[in-house]
RODO-2510 file (C-alpha; in nm, 4 decimals, decimal comma):
residues 374
     n   res          X          Y          Z
     1     m     0,0000     0,0000     0,0000
     2     r     0,2827     0,2394     0,0893
     3     n     0,4507     0,1630    -0,2447
     4     k     0,1243     0,2403    -0,4228
     5     y     0,0990     0,5836    -0,2565
     6     l     0,4675     0,6453    -0,3294
     7     i     0,4154     0,5692    -0,6983
     8     i     0,1120     0,8007    -0,7111
     9     t     0,3101     1,0766    -0,5357
    10     l     0,5995     1,0357    -0,7792
    11     k     0,3626     1,0514    -1,0764
    12     i     0,1972     1,3685    -0,9461
    13     t     0,5396     1,5220    -0,8807
    14     a     0,6500     1,4315    -1,2330
    15     i     0,3358     1,5866    -1,3819
    16     i     0,3794     1,9068    -1,1808
    17     t     0,7485     1,9226    -1,2734
    18     g     0,6608     1,8701    -1,6388
    19     v     0,3955     2,1409    -1,6335
    20     l     0,6363     2,3830    -1,4645
    21     a     0,9069     2,2987    -1,7175
    22     i     0,6662     2,3635    -2,0053
    23     l     0,5487     2,6884    -1,8432
    24     i     0,9070     2,8087    -1,7933
    25     a     1,0087     2,7071    -2,1459
    26     s     0,7033     2,8836    -2,2878
    27     a     0,7753     3,1931    -2,0785
    28     l     1,1354     3,2057    -2,2000
    29     f     1,0234     3,1579    -2,5606
    30     n     0,7644     3,4368    -2,5332
    31     s     0,9721     3,6765    -2,3258
    32     h     1,1618     3,8648    -2,6007
    33     s     1,3378     4,0671    -2,3333
    34     a     1,6925     4,1344    -2,2208
    35     p     1,6687     4,2378    -1,8536
    36     l     1,9637     4,3606    -1,6518
    37     s     2,0324     4,3155    -1,2827
    38     f     1,9143     4,5970    -1,0563
    39     n     1,9501     4,5989    -0,6795
    40     p     1,6847     4,8195    -0,5188
    41     p     1,7414     4,9052    -0,1533
    42     p     1,4854     4,7878     0,1025
    43     k     1,1801     5,0079     0,0616
    44     p     1,1444     5,2926     0,3123
    45     t     0,9060     5,2834     0,6047
    46     f     0,6182     5,5285     0,6296
    47     t     0,7586     5,7275     0,9194
    48     g     0,8749     6,0851     0,9654
    49     k     0,7923     6,2955     0,6576
    50     l     0,6334     5,9852     0,5025
    51     m     0,3942     5,9287     0,7935
    52     r     0,0616     5,8167     0,6496
    53     d    -0,2476     6,0364     0,6722
    54     s    -0,5788     6,0432     0,4855
    55     s    -0,5570     6,3918     0,3348
    56     l    -0,6113     6,2698    -0,0231
    57     m    -0,9359     6,0952     0,0666
    58     a    -1,1300     6,4233     0,0757
    59     a    -1,1226     6,4531    -0,3045
    60     s    -1,4251     6,5354    -0,5160
    61     t    -1,4472     6,4501    -0,8860
    62     i    -1,5194     6,6023    -1,2264
    63     p    -1,6455     6,3285    -1,4653
    64     l    -1,4978     6,3377    -1,8160
    65     g    -1,8043     6,2197    -2,0047
    66     g    -1,6663     5,8920    -2,1338
    67     y    -1,3032     5,9938    -2,1800
    68     f    -1,0106     5,8367    -1,9952
    69     g    -0,6569     5,9209    -1,8911
    70     p    -0,6282     6,2880    -1,7883
    71     e    -0,2546     6,2346    -1,7462
    72     d    -0,1422     6,5989    -1,7421
    73     f    -0,2896     6,9485    -1,7204
    74     a    -0,2487     7,3047    -1,8454
    75     w    -0,4443     7,6210    -1,7639
    76     k    -0,5611     7,9114    -1,9784
    77     a    -0,8310     8,1779    -1,9438
    78     g    -1,0173     8,0014    -1,6655
    79     y    -1,0166     7,6564    -1,8243
    80     l    -0,8290     7,3413    -1,7314
    81     y    -0,6944     7,1547    -2,0341
    82     s    -0,6055     6,7867    -2,0219
    83     g    -0,5047     6,5098    -2,2561
    84     a    -0,7365     6,2103    -2,2815
    85     r    -0,8423     5,9158    -2,4958
    86     s    -1,1802     5,7723    -2,5897
    87     g    -1,1128     5,4149    -2,4759
    88     k    -0,9650     5,2979    -2,1474
    89     g    -0,7075     5,0788    -2,3203
    90     e    -0,6820     5,2662    -2,6510
    91     f    -0,3483     5,4464    -2,6326
    92     h    -0,2662     5,4735    -3,0033
    93     k    -0,5829     5,6185    -3,1520
    94     d    -0,8687     5,8550    -3,0726
    95     g    -0,6664     6,0905    -2,8563
    96     a    -0,8172     6,4159    -2,7399
    97     i    -0,7578     6,7394    -2,5571
    98     l    -1,0389     6,8296    -2,3207
    99     k    -1,1301     7,1776    -2,1977
   100     t    -1,2936     7,1817    -1,8550
   101     n    -1,4761     7,4612    -1,6768
   102     v    -1,3819     7,3705    -1,3206
   103     k    -1,6565     7,5923    -1,1743
   104     t    -1,9428     7,4230    -1,3579
   105     g    -1,7829     7,0861    -1,4301
   106     q    -1,8632     7,1228    -1,8007
   107     v    -1,6198     6,9303    -2,0216
   108     e    -1,5868     6,9935    -2,3942
   109     l    -1,3673     6,8527    -2,6694
   110     f    -1,1041     7,1086    -2,7698
   111     a    -0,9069     6,9044    -3,0235
   112     k    -0,8747     6,5546    -3,1630
   113     l    -0,5319     6,3909    -3,1640
   114     p    -0,4020     6,0771    -3,3383
   115     a    -0,3089     5,9191    -3,0049
   116     w    -0,3324     5,9632    -2,6295
   117     v    -0,1674     6,2785    -2,5006
   118     g     0,0696     6,2067    -2,2126
   119     a     0,1841     6,5648    -2,1481
   120     i     0,0398     6,9081    -2,2181
   121     h     0,1830     7,2601    -2,1729
   122     f     0,1151     7,6059    -2,3099
   123     a     0,4091     7,7676    -2,4891
   124     p     0,4816     8,1419    -2,4557
   125     d     0,3180     8,2012    -2,7972
   126     g    -0,0110     8,0508    -2,6740
   127     q     0,0102     7,7217    -2,8595
   128     l    -0,0389     7,3959    -2,6762
   129     i     0,2585     7,1628    -2,6873
   130     v     0,1737     6,7979    -2,6307
   131     a     0,3431     6,4590    -2,6184
   132     a     0,1399     6,2180    -2,8322
   133     i     0,2078     5,8515    -2,7629
   134     g     0,3713     5,6791    -3,0605
   135     k     0,3960     6,0067    -3,2542
   136     g     0,6218     6,2554    -3,0778
   137     i     0,5966     6,6208    -2,9809
   138     m     0,3106     6,8106    -3,1424
   139     s     0,1674     7,1626    -3,1371
   140     v    -0,2024     7,2501    -3,1228
   141     d    -0,3218     7,5979    -3,2188
   142     s    -0,6253     7,7863    -3,0874
   143     l    -0,8498     7,6233    -3,3499
   144     g    -0,7401     7,2727    -3,2600
   145     n    -0,5156     7,2272    -3,5649
   146     t    -0,2151     7,0033    -3,4996
   147     a     0,1402     6,9869    -3,6332
   148     l     0,4167     6,7369    -3,5642
   149     l     0,7281     6,9114    -3,4304
   150     a     0,9630     6,6249    -3,3428
   151     s     0,9368     6,2503    -3,3962
   152     h     1,3033     6,1334    -3,3891
   153     d     1,6311     6,2257    -3,2239
   154     v     1,9467     6,3234    -3,4142
   155     e     2,0365     5,9543    -3,4526
   156     n     1,6935     5,8873    -3,6070
   157     n     1,5652     5,6954    -3,3047
   158     p     1,1850     5,7326    -3,2910
   159     f     1,0146     5,8942    -2,9935
   160     k     0,7810     5,5996    -2,9328
   161     i     0,6971     5,6909    -2,5737
   162     p     0,7362     6,0679    -2,5369
   163     n     0,6414     6,1187    -2,1763
   164     d     0,6603     6,4619    -2,0167
   165     i     0,7213     6,8209    -2,1234
   166     d     0,8408     7,1444    -1,9670
   167     i     0,8933     7,4703    -2,1521
   168     s     1,1490     7,7381    -2,0682
   169     k     1,0739     8,1092    -2,0564
   170     n     1,2372     8,1523    -2,3990
   171     g     1,0153     7,8835    -2,5509
   172     k     1,2507     7,5868    -2,5689
   173     i     1,0631     7,2602    -2,5274
   174     y     1,2269     7,0051    -2,2993
   175     f     1,0803     6,6559    -2,3021
   176     s     1,1484     6,3056    -2,1786
   177     v     1,1318     5,9866    -2,3841
   178     t     1,0844     5,6605    -2,1972
   179     s     1,1543     5,4319    -2,4922
   180     h     1,2631     5,4378    -2,8557
   181     e     1,1898     5,0653    -2,8872
   182     y     0,8487     4,9905    -2,7385
   183     t     0,5166     5,1534    -2,8110
   184     f     0,3092     5,2358    -2,5046
   185     s     0,1009     4,9676    -2,3365
   186     i     0,0806     4,8393    -1,9826
   187     p     0,2803     4,5229    -2,0703
   188     a     0,5414     4,7428    -2,2405
   189     m     0,5760     4,9676    -1,9351
   190     v     0,6059     4,6630    -1,7082
   191     k     0,8792     4,5309    -1,9383
   192     i     1,0657     4,8637    -1,9427
   193     m     1,0641     4,8861    -1,5629
   194     a     1,1600     4,5207    -1,5147
   195     e     1,4348     4,5181    -1,7757
   196     a     1,6129     4,8036    -1,5948
   197     r     1,7973     4,9047    -1,9097
   198     p     1,9137     5,2684    -1,9211
   199     v     1,7331     5,3613    -2,2417
   200     g     1,5434     5,6794    -2,1484
   201     g     1,6490     6,0290    -2,2451
   202     i     1,5868     6,4034    -2,2137
   203     y     1,5688     6,6140    -2,5293
   204     c     1,5101     6,9745    -2,6296
   205     y     1,3208     7,1058    -2,9310
   206     d     1,4091     7,4615    -3,0364
   207     p     1,1106     7,6204    -3,2159
   208     e     1,3350     7,8836    -3,3755
   209     t     1,5765     7,6412    -3,5418
   210     k     1,3267     7,3517    -3,5538
   211     t     1,5977     7,1157    -3,4340
   212     v     1,6190     6,8523    -3,1601
   213     e     1,9093     6,8397    -2,9153
   214     t     1,9928     6,5458    -2,6919
   215     i     2,0329     6,6763    -2,3361
   216     s     2,1081     6,3523    -2,1516
   217     k     2,0579     5,9779    -2,2044
   218     g     2,0779     5,6586    -2,0015
   219     f     1,7845     5,6834    -1,7587
   220     l     1,5996     5,3904    -1,6011
   221     g     1,2319     5,4217    -1,6857
   222     i     1,2356     5,7996    -1,7132
   223     n     0,8970     5,9624    -1,6679
   224     g     0,8270     6,3172    -1,5487
   225     i     1,0618     6,6144    -1,5843
   226     s     1,0543     6,9706    -1,4546
   227     l     1,2807     7,2707    -1,4902
   228     t     1,4031     7,4257    -1,1679
   229     q     1,2771     7,7755    -1,0948
   230     d     1,5935     7,9430    -1,2277
   231     e     1,6013     7,7000    -1,5235
   232     s     1,9584     7,5993    -1,4443
   233     a     1,8668     7,2314    -1,4261
   234     i     1,6021     6,9715    -1,4969
   235     i     1,4771     6,7286    -1,2349
   236     a     1,3887     6,3918    -1,3860
   237     v     1,1849     6,1079    -1,2393
   238     e     1,3519     5,7705    -1,2928
   239     m     1,0370     5,5726    -1,2265
   240     g     1,2079     5,2366    -1,2706
   241     a     1,4874     5,3181    -1,0270
   242     y     1,2762     5,4832    -0,7528
   243     r     1,4786     5,8043    -0,7713
   244     l     1,5045     6,1678    -0,8797
   245     t     1,7990     6,2857    -1,0875
   246     k     1,9042     6,6454    -1,1479
   247     v     2,0550     6,7281    -1,4877
   248     w     2,2427     7,0573    -1,5035
   249     l     2,1776     7,2812    -1,8055
   250     k     2,3926     7,5813    -1,7141
   251     g     2,6976     7,6867    -1,5166
   252     s     3,0056     7,4919    -1,4133
   253     k     2,8035     7,1705    -1,3741
   254     k     2,6462     7,1866    -1,7214
   255     g     2,5929     6,8381    -1,8606
   256     k     2,6452     6,6652    -1,5272
   257     r     2,3905     6,4499    -1,3455
   258     e     2,3275     6,4061    -0,9760
   259     i     2,0922     6,1670    -0,7961
   260     i     1,9106     6,3921    -0,5479
   261     a     1,6569     6,1444    -0,4066
   262     s     1,6749     5,7667    -0,3971
   263     n     1,4723     5,4790    -0,2569
   264     l     1,1370     5,6448    -0,3170
   265     p     0,8374     5,4582    -0,1692
   266     g     0,6707     5,3840    -0,5026
   267     f     0,6625     5,4291    -0,8777
   268     a     0,6780     5,8071    -0,9140
   269     n     0,5170     5,9487    -1,2260
   270     n     0,5271     6,3239    -1,2915
   271     i     0,6983     6,6077    -1,1099
   272     v     0,5467     6,9572    -1,1243
   273     r     0,7076     7,2812    -1,0092
   274     r     0,5071     7,5038    -0,7769
   275     e     0,5164     7,8847    -0,7687
   276     n     0,7456     7,8797    -0,4636
   277     g     1,0057     7,6662    -0,6428
   278     t     0,9245     7,3396    -0,4656
   279     f     0,7637     7,0474    -0,6460
   280     w     0,4713     6,8096    -0,6375
   281     l     0,5784     6,4492    -0,6958
   282     a     0,2938     6,2157    -0,7955
   283     f     0,2904     5,8358    -0,7635
   284     s     0,1175     5,5787    -0,9839
   285     s     0,1693     5,2768    -0,7603
   286     s     0,3400     5,1639    -0,4437
   287     r     0,6508     4,9481    -0,4543
   288     i     0,5731     4,5830    -0,5338
   289     d     0,7647     4,3327    -0,3217
   290     d     0,7669     4,0666    -0,5937
   291     v     0,9235     4,3128    -0,8382
   292     d     1,1912     4,4238    -0,5915
   293     n     1,2706     4,0608    -0,5083
   294     i     1,3327     3,9526    -0,8679
   295     h     1,5135     4,2708    -0,9802
   296     p     1,8649     4,1384    -0,9007
   297     h     1,8028     3,8224    -1,1080
   298     p     1,7859     3,8786    -1,4876
   299     f     1,7046     3,5140    -1,5695
   300     i     1,4068     3,5091    -1,3330
   301     k     1,2892     3,8435    -1,4714
   302     k     1,3075     3,7023    -1,8236
   303     i     1,0839     3,4118    -1,7176
   304     v     0,8347     3,6407    -1,5426
   305     l     0,8171     3,8753    -1,8418
   306     g     0,7194     3,5817    -2,0620
   307     l     0,4312     3,4722    -1,8398
   308     p     0,0669     3,5506    -1,9235
   309     e    -0,0331     3,8978    -1,8057
   310     a    -0,2552     3,7572    -1,5298
   311     l     0,0473     3,5905    -1,3676
   312     k     0,2708     3,8974    -1,3688
   313     p     0,2995     4,1380    -1,0727
   314     q     0,0348     4,4092    -1,0995
   315     p     0,0295     4,7749    -0,9864
   316     l    -0,1308     4,8292    -0,6476
   317     p    -0,3933     5,0976    -0,5699
   318     f    -0,2024     5,3648    -0,3840
   319     g    -0,2550     5,7353    -0,3305
   320     l     0,0629     5,9310    -0,2579
   321     l     0,1673     6,2871    -0,3307
   322     l     0,4948     6,4305    -0,2028
   323     q     0,6153     6,7864    -0,1702
   324     v     0,9907     6,7996    -0,2377
   325     d     1,2457     7,0759    -0,2826
   326     e     1,4921     7,1092    -0,5708
   327     n     1,7487     6,9087    -0,3758
   328     g     1,5101     6,6138    -0,3523
   329     t     1,4349     6,6589     0,0179
   330     i     1,0867     6,5428     0,1162
   331     l     0,9017     6,8301     0,2824
   332     k     0,5597     6,6736     0,3322
   333     s     0,3493     6,3788     0,2182
   334     h    -0,0214     6,3301     0,1494
   335     h    -0,1849     5,9880     0,1384
   336     d    -0,4731     5,7622     0,0535
   337     p    -0,2904     5,4574     0,1943
   338     f    -0,4994     5,1854     0,0293
   339     g    -0,6198     5,3753    -0,2760
   340     e    -0,9824     5,3780    -0,1640
   341     v    -1,0601     5,7209    -0,3135
   342     i    -0,7438     5,7993    -0,5089
   343     g    -0,5744     5,4850    -0,6375
   344     e    -0,3232     5,6542    -0,8683
   345     i    -0,1879     6,0007    -0,9419
   346     s    -0,0104     6,0739    -1,2688
   347     s     0,0260     6,4498    -1,2337
   348     v    -0,1223     6,7511    -1,0576
   349     y    -0,2100     7,1109    -1,1324
   350     e    -0,2295     7,3673    -0,8528
   351     r    -0,4569     7,6672    -0,8919
   352     g    -0,5255     7,8835    -0,5878
   353     d    -0,6568     7,6602    -0,3112
   354     s    -0,7453     7,3779    -0,5499
   355     l    -0,5348     7,0863    -0,6612
   356     y    -0,6365     6,8902    -0,9710
   357     l    -0,5116     6,5324    -0,9861
   358     g    -0,4969     6,3158    -1,2961
   359     g    -0,4386     5,9496    -1,3670
   360     d    -0,3522     5,7227    -1,6569
   361     f    -0,6747     5,5213    -1,6252
   362     l    -0,9194     5,7595    -1,4597
   363     d    -1,2493     5,8603    -1,6193
   364     h    -1,2554     6,1752    -1,4068
   365     i    -1,0373     6,4463    -1,2553
   366     n    -0,9879     6,4394    -0,8798
   367     v    -1,0109     6,7768    -0,7049
   368     l    -0,8791     6,8664    -0,3601
   369     d    -0,9269     7,1772    -0,1489
   370     i    -0,5767     7,2410    -0,0124
   371     s    -0,6515     7,5629     0,1763
   372     g    -0,5705     7,3811     0,4994
   373     w    -0,2403     7,2423     0,3685
   374     h    -0,0500     7,5706     0,3704
***
């Protein structure tokens, strides 16, 4: 009898081993990735300036009438402008710019775009400058007419995931590019973060010369960027490395880079300069233990990246907004710890005592009264 049970156990073990072997082989075959080793430090605890509160949970909402993804904002003549798309998962078609009256909540279509708009800023001449996924940097005039400004760098690498924009006082357009290789999708972003390859860059488009300059390359999952108040440097979010990096544009440090904040508590998205020279730093997700654990092991990451999407680590609902200075020091934090009201923040726009919060997958704009935050 014992031999019978032993044989059954061995058969079951063999079947399980065979299934696992097939799953691993299939994952490796389907992976098509070349991950590198990355050693993230143990994630920080929520103490001190990161002490959790519930200040984000007081948000109200402005519905977008069937549009999704108000990832970034700009303001003009009493209206809040935001990029959007018509389908929750449609990143490469049916993009839009929405114009919202924040007093009445009325949302209207300002312009149609060929793809989702991931960043939006007004230039000094009044034109909107946007980052269109899979297209590049585009301009939009007051009538909603669009023009493509930049789609490739000087080495003819395509701007497949143009991510964020900031514009200097003299009209130069600085922008980040997360990838020249992958087009935007959630699986692609997971792959970019997991691969930990330094493929992101910062570029500058000069509207006078109509040329693109490479400012700095070799970033891990670069996302948001923001000029410092004196425009001597750019602060870049390396989403995949949990850090902020300052890139100097002027002075004796021109061209140099400096990590000013490391071991951030989540996947930071955009960084937005405030009037006082400090910054809002928005987070899309908390750190994911499974991701941190496999980061040092390229072979394991290659297997995981080849698994079906349902078996891969997924972003966690998480509301976090930090106030930081230009040296990367955390000044204050605001939370929805379990993402019950605000489960993601892509970017923010501050206007008076109101803070408008966007998200990559939201069908609304979150609004906070921050009069008590000052």
